[in-house]
Backbone as CSV, one residue per row, in Angstrom:
resi,resn,N_x,N_y,N_z,CA_x,CA_y,CA_z,C_x,C_y,C_z
1,UNK,13.239,27.269,3.171,13.003,26.375,4.310,12.927,27.210,5.579
2,UNK,11.976,26.849,6.454,11.837,27.569,7.716,11.358,26.615,8.799
3,UNK,11.962,26.718,9.973,11.522,25.941,11.117,10.377,26.651,11.821
4,UNK,9.472,25.856,12.342,8.410,26.397,13.169,8.991,26.944,14.465
5,UNK,8.302,27.894,15.077,8.789,28.478,16.324,8.996,27.431,17.405
6,UNK,8.221,26.346,17.328,8.374,25.266,18.304,9.623,24.435,18.052
7,UNK,10.152,24.518,16.807,11.340,23.765,16.443,11.065,22.349,15.995
8,UNK,9.801,21.903,16.065,9.476,20.515,15.742,8.997,20.323,14.312
9,UNK,8.665,21.402,13.597,8.113,21.316,12.252,8.966,22.134,11.287
10,UNK,8.894,21.762,10.009,9.651,22.467,8.976,8.725,22.719,7.782
11,UNK,8.806,23.930,7.231,8.069,24.270,6.018,9.056,24.582,4.904
12,UNK,8.683,24.235,3.675,9.564,24.479,2.534,8.724,24.794,1.310
13,UNK,9.232,25.698,0.467,8.582,25.984,-0.813,9.481,25.465,-1.924
14,UNK,8.867,24.722,-2.843,9.611,24.108,-3.942,9.474,24.969,-5.189
15,UNK,10.346,25.944,-5.322,10.328,26.794,-6.501,9.033,27.547,-6.695
16,UNK,8.228,27.604,-5.631,6.957,28.314,-5.724,5.806,27.453,-6.174
17,UNK,6.077,26.225,-6.620,5.003,25.362,-7.101,4.279,24.627,-5.980
18,UNK,5.004,24.359,-4.888,4.413,23.616,-3.788,4.917,24.153,-2.457
19,UNK,4.025,24.136,-1.489,4.383,24.396,-0.106,4.251,23.072,0.627
20,UNK,5.314,22.628,1.259,5.289,21.359,1.978,5.653,21.591,3.433
21,UNK,4.872,20.990,4.320,5.120,21.098,5.753,5.432,19.707,6.289
22,UNK,6.606,19.579,6.898,7.023,18.325,7.513,6.714,18.408,9.007
23,UNK,5.775,17.586,9.452,5.334,17.653,10.835,6.286,16.964,11.808
24,UNK,7.165,16.109,11.280,8.144,15.431,12.139,9.397,15.148,11.322
25,UNK,10.169,16.185,10.995,11.364,15.981,10.162,12.396,15.062,10.790
26,UNK,12.429,15.004,12.124,13.395,14.138,12.806,13.148,12.659,12.598
27,UNK,11.991,12.313,12.018,11.684,10.900,11.803,12.631,10.276,10.787
28,UNK,13.332,11.123,10.022,14.282,10.602,9.040,15.374,9.772,9.715
29,UNK,15.638,10.031,10.992,16.647,9.273,11.732,16.061,8.022,12.381
30,UNK,14.742,7.905,12.337,14.060,6.742,12.924,13.604,5.794,11.827
31,UNK,12.836,6.323,10.894,12.335,5.557,9.749,12.088,6.532,8.600
32,UNK,13.021,6.639,7.666,12.874,7.601,6.561,11.578,7.442,5.767
33,UNK,11.026,6.225,5.771,9.792,5.998,5.030,8.630,6.822,5.589
34,UNK,8.730,7.210,6.860,7.650,7.957,7.493,7.766,9.465,7.266
35,UNK,8.847,9.910,6.651,9.030,11.345,6.432,7.928,11.910,5.540
36,UNK,7.693,11.248,4.419,6.633,11.702,3.527,5.254,11.510,4.120
37,UNK,5.083,10.406,4.862,3.789,10.120,5.473,3.407,11.175,6.509
38,UNK,4.408,11.766,7.162,4.138,12.730,8.230,4.216,14.174,7.724
39,UNK,3.942,14.377,6.458,3.969,15.725,5.874,2.730,15.950,5.028
40,UNK,2.489,17.217,4.681,1.388,17.571,3.780,1.915,18.541,2.737
41,UNK,1.264,18.560,1.585,1.638,19.453,0.492,0.454,20.307,0.077
42,UNK,0.745,21.528,-0.306,-0.263,22.411,-0.889,0.279,22.935,-2.215
43,UNK,-0.494,22.809,-3.266,-0.089,23.351,-4.564,-0.198,24.873,-4.530
44,UNK,0.852,25.517,-4.981,0.868,26.990,-5.012,1.352,27.472,-6.387
45,UNK,0.658,27.103,-7.456,1.117,27.484,-8.802,1.160,28.997,-9.006
46,UNK,0.347,29.736,-8.218,0.309,31.193,-8.373,1.600,31.844,-7.880
47,UNK,2.442,31.065,-7.164,3.719,31.610,-6.683,4.884,31.248,-7.595
48,UNK,4.621,30.465,-8.607,5.699,30.043,-9.505,6.345,31.248,-10.169
49,UNK,7.667,31.195,-10.248,8.475,32.251,-10.878,8.378,33.589,-10.145
50,UNK,7.883,33.556,-8.920,7.783,34.799,-8.149,8.795,34.846,-7.008
51,UNK,9.746,33.921,-7.030,10.808,33.864,-6.035,10.260,33.982,-4.612
52,UNK,9.389,33.062,-4.219,8.789,33.160,-2.890,9.809,32.874,-1.781
53,UNK,9.565,33.483,-0.649,10.421,33.307,0.525,9.541,33.211,1.761
54,UNK,9.830,32.206,2.608,9.054,32.042,3.833,9.502,33.092,4.851
55,UNK,8.566,33.922,5.256,8.869,34.965,6.234,8.767,34.464,7.665
56,UNK,7.710,33.706,7.935,7.504,33.211,9.302,6.736,31.905,9.275
57,UNK,6.908,31.155,10.329,6.223,29.875,10.490,5.865,29.762,11.962
58,UNK,4.681,30.233,12.311,4.243,30.264,13.704,2.920,29.524,13.846
59,UNK,2.828,28.746,14.929,1.626,27.940,15.172,1.328,27.096,13.929
60,UNK,0.141,27.290,13.326,-0.187,26.529,12.122,-0.299,27.431,10.895
61,UNK,0.455,28.539,10.917,0.417,29.506,9.817,1.801,29.701,9.211
62,UNK,1.851,29.662,7.885,3.090,29.931,7.157,2.869,31.190,6.325
63,UNK,3.726,32.183,6.520,3.630,33.429,5.756,4.740,33.475,4.716
64,UNK,4.345,33.643,3.462,5.277,33.642,2.337,5.256,35.002,1.658
65,UNK,6.426,35.526,1.331,6.520,36.800,0.619,6.904,36.557,-0.837
66,UNK,6.146,37.173,-1.724,6.465,37.092,-3.146,7.560,38.105,-3.486
67,UNK,8.099,37.959,-4.689,9.145,38.878,-5.143,8.635,40.317,-5.211
68,UNK,7.331,40.463,-5.470,6.727,41.800,-5.571,6.603,42.488,-4.219
69,UNK,6.734,41.692,-3.138,6.618,42.251,-1.793,5.313,41.928,-1.103
70,UNK,4.351,41.380,-1.816,3.079,41.006,-1.194,3.234,39.697,-0.427
71,UNK,2.418,39.548,0.599,2.501,38.376,1.465,1.310,37.450,1.262
72,UNK,1.561,36.186,1.442,0.522,35.165,1.364,0.617,34.308,2.609
73,UNK,-0.510,34.099,3.278,-0.530,33.270,4.484,-1.289,31.977,4.204
74,UNK,-0.665,30.876,4.561,-1.276,29.555,4.351,-1.373,28.840,5.695
75,UNK,-2.449,28.123,5.892,-2.650,27.421,7.160,-2.645,25.914,6.940
76,UNK,-2.380,25.186,7.998,-2.415,23.723,7.957,-3.012,23.230,9.268
77,UNK,-3.112,21.932,9.403,-3.748,21.339,10.574,-3.089,21.802,11.875
78,UNK,-3.911,22.089,12.861,-3.385,22.509,14.166,-3.097,21.318,15.084
79,UNK,-3.397,20.108,14.608,-3.262,18.945,15.474,-1.828,18.422,15.642
80,UNK,-0.958,18.480,14.623,0.402,17.970,14.835,1.144,18.599,16.012
81,UNK,1.131,19.934,16.193,1.805,20.485,17.373,1.202,19.969,18.681
82,UNK,-0.125,19.804,18.698,-0.782,19.279,19.892,-0.326,17.847,20.170
83,UNK,-0.214,17.053,19.105,0.248,15.675,19.260,1.676,15.641,19.797
84,UNK,2.532,16.503,19.277,3.905,16.581,19.779,3.915,16.891,21.275
85,UNK,3.068,17.805,21.705,3.019,18.185,23.124,2.553,17.019,23.998
86,UNK,1.548,16.294,23.532,1.049,15.152,24.296,2.123,14.076,24.456
87,UNK,2.847,13.803,23.370,3.891,12.781,23.426,5.044,13.248,24.304
88,UNK,5.397,14.520,24.200,6.466,15.061,25.050,6.120,14.913,26.523
89,UNK,4.828,15.034,26.840,4.365,14.884,28.221,4.106,13.425,28.582
90,UNK,4.422,12.512,27.649,4.242,11.071,27.842,2.775,10.691,28.050
91,UNK,1.888,11.439,27.455,0.464,11.123,27.530,0.081,10.313,26.296
92,UNK,0.546,9.077,26.268,0.376,8.241,25.082,-1.089,7.910,24.804
93,UNK,-1.857,7.638,25.842,-3.276,7.317,25.623,-4.011,8.506,25.025
94,UNK,-3.707,9.706,25.523,-4.342,10.908,24.961,-3.891,11.124,23.513
95,UNK,-2.627,10.835,23.241,-2.111,10.972,21.876,-2.839,10.022,20.928
96,UNK,-3.050,8.810,21.360,-3.757,7.826,20.531,-5.205,8.247,20.318
97,UNK,-5.840,8.762,21.371,-7.223,9.227,21.229,-7.321,10.380,20.225
98,UNK,-6.329,11.282,20.261,-6.320,12.390,19.305,-6.207,11.861,17.875
99,UNK,-5.304,10.907,17.671,-5.127,10.337,16.324,-6.399,9.655,15.844
100,UNK,-7.070,8.957,16.732,-8.307,8.276,16.349,-9.414,9.272,16.052
101,UNK,-9.451,10.385,16.781,-10.481,11.399,16.582,-10.304,12.086,15.230
102,UNK,-9.068,12.488,14.917,-8.798,13.201,13.668,-8.696,12.226,12.493
103,UNK,-8.043,11.089,12.732,-7.894,10.002,11.757,-7.292,10.486,10.438
104,UNK,-6.106,11.083,10.527,-5.339,11.500,9.360,-4.010,10.739,9.339
105,UNK,-3.580,10.342,8.150,-2.367,9.530,8.049,-1.148,10.232,8.634
106,UNK,-1.057,11.551,8.440,0.138,12.230,8.937,0.219,12.177,10.464
107,UNK,-0.935,12.145,11.148,-0.912,12.023,12.606,-0.483,10.627,13.031
108,UNK,-0.993,9.614,12.353,-0.580,8.241,12.674,0.907,8.053,12.413
109,UNK,1.420,8.698,11.366,2.852,8.592,11.054,3.702,9.262,12.141
110,UNK,3.244,10.419,12.628,3.955,11.087,13.716,3.954,10.193,14.952
111,UNK,2.792,9.650,15.284,2.685,8.782,16.462,3.610,7.584,16.342
112,UNK,3.595,6.927,15.182,4.431,5.742,14.980,5.906,6.094,15.102
113,UNK,6.320,7.179,14.452,7.726,7.571,14.489,8.190,7.955,15.877
114,UNK,7.392,8.744,16.581,7.754,9.152,17.939,7.803,7.955,18.878
115,UNK,6.844,7.038,18.724,6.807,5.859,19.584,8.019,4.961,19.336
116,UNK,8.408,4.806,18.079,9.591,4.015,17.767,10.845,4.665,18.339
117,UNK,10.920,5.983,18.228,12.093,6.691,18.736,12.203,6.577,20.250
118,UNK,11.050,6.502,20.931,11.037,6.462,22.392,10.786,5.060,22.944
119,UNK,10.859,4.081,22.056,10.722,2.666,22.449,9.386,2.372,23.121
120,UNK,8.330,3.076,22.728,6.993,2.800,23.252,6.283,1.912,22.232
121,UNK,6.506,0.605,22.388,6.123,-0.333,21.344,4.614,-0.485,21.177
122,UNK,3.859,-0.336,22.258,2.404,-0.457,22.137,1.848,0.637,21.224
123,UNK,2.330,1.860,21.408,1.865,2.966,20.564,2.388,2.825,19.134
124,UNK,3.620,2.342,18.998,4.169,2.109,17.665,3.318,1.078,16.922
125,UNK,2.898,0.043,17.619,2.053,-0.984,17.008,0.746,-0.393,16.497
126,UNK,0.113,0.448,17.305,-1.155,1.055,16.908,-0.957,1.984,15.711
127,UNK,0.110,2.776,15.749,0.371,3.696,14.651,0.632,2.983,13.341
128,UNK,1.482,1.962,13.374,1.807,1.229,12.151,0.610,0.444,11.633
129,UNK,-0.203,-0.075,12.551,-1.414,-0.790,12.125,-2.372,0.159,11.414
130,UNK,-2.500,1.377,11.924,-3.389,2.359,11.304,-2.872,2.795,9.942
131,UNK,-1.544,2.762,9.767,-0.946,3.086,8.473,-0.955,1.892,7.527
132,UNK,-1.388,0.732,8.042,-1.414,-0.519,7.279,-0.025,-0.878,6.764
133,UNK,0.968,-0.614,7.601,2.349,-0.960,7.270,2.625,-2.360,7.825
134,UNK,2.222,-3.360,7.063,2.168,-4.729,7.560,3.554,-5.276,7.927
135,UNK,4.532,-5.110,7.058,5.857,-5.673,7.313,6.472,-5.074,8.579
136,UNK,6.380,-3.757,8.715,6.948,-3.104,9.899,6.163,-3.469,11.152
137,UNK,4.863,-3.585,11.021,4.036,-3.993,12.154,4.440,-5.377,12.639
138,UNK,4.625,-6.317,11.711,5.039,-7.669,12.091,6.388,-7.661,12.800
139,UNK,7.285,-6.788,12.350,8.608,-6.716,12.985,8.488,-6.171,14.406
140,UNK,7.625,-5.179,14.611,7.414,-4.642,15.961,6.789,-5.701,16.862
141,UNK,5.861,-6.474,16.338,5.262,-7.559,17.124,6.318,-8.586,17.507
142,UNK,7.239,-8.878,16.601,8.360,-9.774,16.905,9.225,-9.203,18.028
143,UNK,9.519,-7.900,17.941,10.343,-7.270,18.976,9.637,-7.327,20.332
144,UNK,8.335,-7.056,20.344,7.586,-7.068,21.592,7.610,-8.441,22.255
145,UNK,7.744,-9.470,21.446,7.705,-10.836,21.958,9.051,-11.297,22.505
146,UNK,10.107,-10.513,22.293,11.423,-10.902,22.803,11.432,-10.841,24.323
147,UNK,12.006,-11.846,24.989,11.953,-11.897,26.461,12.984,-11.017,27.153
148,UNK,13.907,-10.430,26.399,15.008,-9.693,26.990,14.962,-8.235,26.547
149,UNK,15.038,-7.317,27.516,14.945,-5.890,27.201,16.091,-5.439,26.301
150,UNK,17.312,-5.920,26.562,18.456,-5.531,25.748,18.283,-5.993,24.310
151,UNK,17.701,-7.166,24.134,17.443,-7.662,22.782,16.435,-6.766,22.075
152,UNK,15.417,-6.292,22.798,14.425,-5.394,22.196,15.067,-4.070,21.793
153,UNK,15.921,-3.530,22.666,16.599,-2.271,22.348,17.476,-2.444,21.113
154,UNK,18.170,-3.573,21.046,19.054,-3.831,19.903,18.257,-3.954,18.608
155,UNK,17.134,-4.639,18.646,16.329,-4.805,17.440,15.717,-3.479,16.993
156,UNK,15.367,-2.629,17.940,14.858,-1.312,17.570,15.950,-0.473,16.916
157,UNK,17.174,-0.589,17.426,18.298,0.115,16.797,18.500,-0.392,15.372
158,UNK,18.338,-1.683,15.179,18.468,-2.258,13.841,17.346,-1.765,12.939
159,UNK,16.149,-1.623,13.496,15.018,-1.073,12.746,15.360,0.321,12.233
160,UNK,16.110,1.077,13.027,16.510,2.434,12.651,17.732,2.436,11.734
161,UNK,18.147,1.253,11.289,19.296,1.096,10.391,20.619,1.462,11.071
162,UNK,20.654,1.302,12.395,21.862,1.618,13.166,22.449,0.314,13.692
163,UNK,23.095,-0.433,12.812,23.593,-1.752,13.180,24.707,-1.675,14.222
164,UNK,25.510,-0.617,14.185,26.592,-0.489,15.158,26.057,-0.356,16.575
165,UNK,25.016,0.439,16.749,24.412,0.590,18.072,23.739,-0.705,18.512
166,UNK,23.073,-1.387,17.577,22.418,-2.650,17.897,23.440,-3.671,18.397
167,UNK,24.548,-3.757,17.699,25.600,-4.697,18.086,26.212,-4.308,19.423
168,UNK,26.444,-3.011,19.630,27.071,-2.545,20.872,26.216,-2.879,22.084
169,UNK,24.897,-2.729,21.957,23.989,-3.051,23.067,24.157,-4.504,23.487
170,UNK,24.261,-5.381,22.508,24.353,-6.819,22.796,25.720,-7.205,23.360
171,UNK,26.764,-6.621,22.827,28.113,-6.992,23.259,28.483,-6.383,24.608
172,UNK,27.770,-5.332,25.015,28.058,-4.710,26.302,27.273,-5.329,27.446
173,UNK,26.437,-6.325,27.125,25.718,-7.042,28.181,26.706,-7.870,28.994
174,UNK,26.287,-8.268,30.164,27.115,-9.125,31.020,26.319,-10.373,31.402
175,UNK,26.613,-11.524,30.759,27.644,-11.745,29.740,27.198,-11.223,28.366
176,UNK,28.129,-11.023,27.442,27.760,-10.529,26.109,26.805,-11.491,25.400
177,UNK,25.850,-10.933,24.682,24.902,-11.755,23.926,25.490,-12.009,22.539
178,UNK,26.481,-12.881,22.516,27.244,-13.133,21.297,26.370,-13.699,20.182
179,UNK,25.528,-14.662,20.530,24.711,-15.325,19.515,23.843,-14.310,18.769
180,UNK,23.157,-13.458,19.528,22.269,-12.494,18.888,23.063,-11.453,18.100
181,UNK,24.222,-11.047,18.603,25.062,-10.089,17.879,25.539,-10.690,16.557
182,UNK,25.886,-11.949,16.592,26.317,-12.629,15.372,25.155,-12.730,14.383
183,UNK,23.994,-13.110,14.864,22.851,-13.280,13.967,22.433,-11.963,13.325
184,UNK,22.555,-10.854,14.052,22.263,-9.547,13.457,23.186,-9.296,12.268
185,UNK,24.452,-9.612,12.440,25.406,-9.408,11.351,25.158,-10.377,10.201
186,UNK,24.750,-11.588,10.512,24.433,-12.549,9.458,23.242,-12.073,8.631
187,UNK,22.254,-11.502,9.294,21.075,-10.999,8.588,21.436,-9.862,7.634
188,UNK,22.499,-9.129,7.974,22.973,-8.035,7.121,24.056,-8.499,6.144
189,UNK,24.360,-9.814,6.174,25.410,-10.400,5.322,26.787,-9.779,5.603
190,UNK,27.002,-9.413,6.844,28.306,-8.886,7.272,29.133,-10.064,7.796
191,UNK,29.616,-10.863,6.878,30.240,-12.134,7.233,31.543,-11.946,8.015
192,UNK,32.356,-11.015,7.609,33.635,-10.815,8.291,33.425,-10.382,9.736
193,UNK,32.459,-9.479,9.933,32.192,-9.026,11.302,31.613,-10.160,12.132
194,UNK,30.755,-10.975,11.559,30.196,-12.127,12.284,31.306,-13.084,12.690
195,UNK,32.249,-13.316,11.796,33.387,-14.198,12.117,34.227,-13.615,13.250
196,UNK,34.402,-12.307,13.217,35.224,-11.660,14.236,34.609,-11.830,15.622
197,UNK,33.292,-11.662,15.720,32.610,-11.825,17.006,32.625,-13.281,17.445
198,UNK,32.479,-14.195,16.489,32.356,-15.617,16.805,33.678,-16.263,17.195
199,UNK,34.815,-15.576,17.018,36.111,-16.172,17.323,36.204,-16.652,18.767
200,UNK,35.451,-16.029,19.655,35.525,-16.384,21.077,34.970,-17.767,21.362
201,UNK,34.112,-18.282,20.473,33.494,-19.590,20.700,33.528,-20.398,19.397
202,UNK,34.251,-21.500,19.387,34.379,-22.318,18.173,33.039,-22.760,17.587
203,UNK,32.080,-23.070,18.450,30.786,-23.521,17.939,30.076,-22.401,17.168
204,UNK,30.163,-21.196,17.680,29.541,-20.072,16.977,30.275,-19.773,15.681
205,UNK,31.601,-19.945,15.683,32.378,-19.762,14.457,31.937,-20.788,13.411
206,UNK,31.676,-22.005,13.857,31.199,-23.040,12.949,29.816,-22.682,12.418
207,UNK,28.965,-22.117,13.259,27.630,-21.703,12.823,27.722,-20.674,11.701
208,UNK,28.626,-19.705,11.849,28.803,-18.679,10.824,29.192,-19.313,9.498
209,UNK,30.119,-20.281,9.542,30.586,-20.908,8.303,29.479,-21.728,7.646
210,UNK,28.622,-22.339,8.445,27.508,-23.104,7.874,26.522,-22.174,7.178
211,UNK,26.237,-21.048,7.813,25.349,-20.073,7.173,25.986,-19.514,5.903
212,UNK,27.291,-19.260,5.971,27.986,-18.701,4.804,27.967,-19.701,3.640
213,UNK,28.178,-20.955,3.949,28.146,-21.990,2.914,26.767,-22.054,2.269
214,UNK,25.748,-22.006,3.108,24.379,-22.080,2.586,24.065,-20.869,1.712
215,UNK,24.535,-19.684,2.118,24.228,-18.470,1.377,24.992,-18.412,0.052
216,UNK,26.256,-18.804,0.051,27.072,-18.697,-1.159,26.736,-19.777,-2.178
217,UNK,26.382,-20.949,-1.693,26.091,-22.042,-2.622,24.627,-22.097,-3.017
218,UNK,23.784,-21.419,-2.227,22.338,-21.449,-2.473,21.812,-22.881,-2.479
219,UNK,22.445,-23.722,-1.675,22.017,-25.113,-1.579,21.613,-25.437,-0.155
220,UNK,20.759,-26.426,-0.017,20.343,-26.876,1.304,21.509,-27.623,1.953
221,UNK,21.726,-27.396,3.243,22.794,-28.094,3.950,22.517,-29.587,3.966
222,UNK,23.595,-30.366,4.054,23.438,-31.812,4.168,22.751,-32.140,5.493
223,UNK,22.259,-33.358,5.601,21.582,-33.764,6.829,22.462,-33.605,8.056
224,UNK,23.741,-33.973,7.916,24.677,-33.866,9.036,24.917,-32.406,9.405
225,UNK,25.081,-31.550,8.394,25.325,-30.132,8.650,24.098,-29.460,9.254
226,UNK,22.914,-29.808,8.760,21.685,-29.237,9.292,21.496,-29.627,10.752
227,UNK,21.831,-30.869,11.070,21.718,-31.336,12.449,22.723,-30.604,13.341
228,UNK,23.924,-30.376,12.818,24.949,-29.663,13.576,24.515,-28.224,13.847
229,UNK,23.965,-27.561,12.821,23.512,-26.187,12.978,22.376,-26.102,13.993
230,UNK,21.460,-27.049,13.915,20.338,-27.063,14.853,20.832,-27.251,16.280
231,UNK,21.839,-28.084,16.460,22.395,-28.330,17.788,23.046,-27.069,18.361
232,UNK,23.769,-26.341,17.521,24.420,-25.100,17.978,23.374,-24.078,18.379
233,UNK,22.354,-23.940,17.545,21.306,-22.976,17.842,20.549,-23.346,19.108
234,UNK,20.346,-24.630,19.329,19.659,-25.082,20.534,20.463,-24.741,21.792
235,UNK,21.771,-24.721,21.665,22.628,-24.429,22.816,22.665,-22.943,23.138
236,UNK,22.676,-22.095,22.105,22.873,-20.670,22.331,21.602,-19.840,22.226
237,UNK,20.523,-20.428,21.760,19.278,-19.691,21.611,18.182,-20.362,22.405
238,UNK,17.280,-19.552,22.986,16.172,-20.148,23.740,14.969,-20.437,22.843
239,UNK,15.090,-20.117,21.536,14.027,-20.441,20.589,14.632,-21.037,19.329
240,UNK,15.269,-22.214,19.419,15.879,-22.808,18.230,14.840,-23.118,17.166
241,UNK,15.245,-22.941,15.922,14.365,-23.190,14.790,14.810,-24.456,14.056
242,UNK,13.855,-25.139,13.460,14.175,-26.335,12.690,14.708,-25.975,11.308
243,UNK,14.303,-24.807,10.793,14.732,-24.382,9.464,15.651,-23.187,9.581
244,UNK,16.195,-22.752,8.443,17.068,-21.586,8.440,16.290,-20.371,8.932
245,UNK,16.862,-19.612,9.865,16.174,-18.463,10.466,17.027,-17.225,10.303
246,UNK,17.329,-16.907,9.086,18.228,-15.799,8.795,17.672,-14.483,9.307
247,UNK,16.349,-14.391,9.361,15.779,-13.147,9.851,15.346,-13.310,11.298
248,UNK,14.327,-12.545,11.719,13.934,-12.492,13.113,13.398,-13.820,13.610
249,UNK,13.501,-13.997,14.958,12.828,-15.107,15.569,13.704,-16.123,16.244
250,UNK,15.000,-15.891,16.408,15.844,-16.902,17.003,15.665,-17.034,18.505
251,UNK,15.405,-15.937,19.160,15.475,-15.918,20.611,16.818,-15.402,21.026
252,UNK,17.126,-15.423,22.307,18.353,-14.804,22.776,19.367,-15.822,23.202
253,UNK,20.598,-15.404,23.137,21.703,-16.248,23.527,21.879,-16.222,25.026
254,UNK,22.023,-17.342,25.617,22.405,-17.371,27.018,23.430,-18.456,27.210
255,UNK,24.640,-18.074,27.549,25.685,-19.061,27.826,26.689,-18.425,28.765
C-alpha cells in the first residue's frame, strides 16, 4: 500500500495479481458503497509470486519493484487529482463540467462522495444521478426539501451512519428538536433511546409506545390509536402524515 504524494489517493497491490488505485479512500467515512466505485483495478498477473512492492506513487504513475529488482511503471487517469483540486477550491461547477466531459463512473463517485462530505447537496444530487443510485438520490432529494438547516445536517450525518452526531445536532438546537431526534431513533429501532429522549414530553412518550406496539405486533393500530398518533404528529411536526412514516418525510418538530 502506498499513498500518493498529494495524500488524497492510495495504491495497493494484491499479491501481485492486481493493482488497485483508490481515488478517494476517505469516502469510506462518508459512504462505504462509493469506495469501490471511486477506484480502478489493473490486472497484473505477470507480477504474481514476484513479491511486488510499490516504490513510489506520484502524479498518475505507480512504480512497482519486483523481487528480482526490476521496476514496472503503471499509469492511471490524470483526472481524479484534478477533480480533487477543483473541489478543494470550491469550484463545483467546474468539477461537474470535468465529470461530464470525461464521463467515468469513478469521477462521478468522487464528486458524489466529496459533495456529501461537504454538504453540497446540488452536486451530490448530480453525482448520484449519474451513478444511477436511485435510493440514495431520493434520500438526498428528501434532505434538500427539509425547511430547516439543522434537520438537513442531521439527516446527512445519518446518511453517513453517524446516528450519534445526527441526534446531537437536533438536541443541541434551541429549542431542542425532540420530535425529529426521536423519529431518527425510531427509524433505527433504538426504542430505549427514543423513550429516554421522549421522557420530557408525555405526548412524545406516548408516540414512541404506539410505534413500538405497531412494530412488535406487526398489526395496524386501532382507529382510536391511529387518530391519537396522527394528532401527536400534527402537533410536533410541520408535515404530519396520515399513514405510518417510519422513514423520511415527517417534517420538523417545533414546540
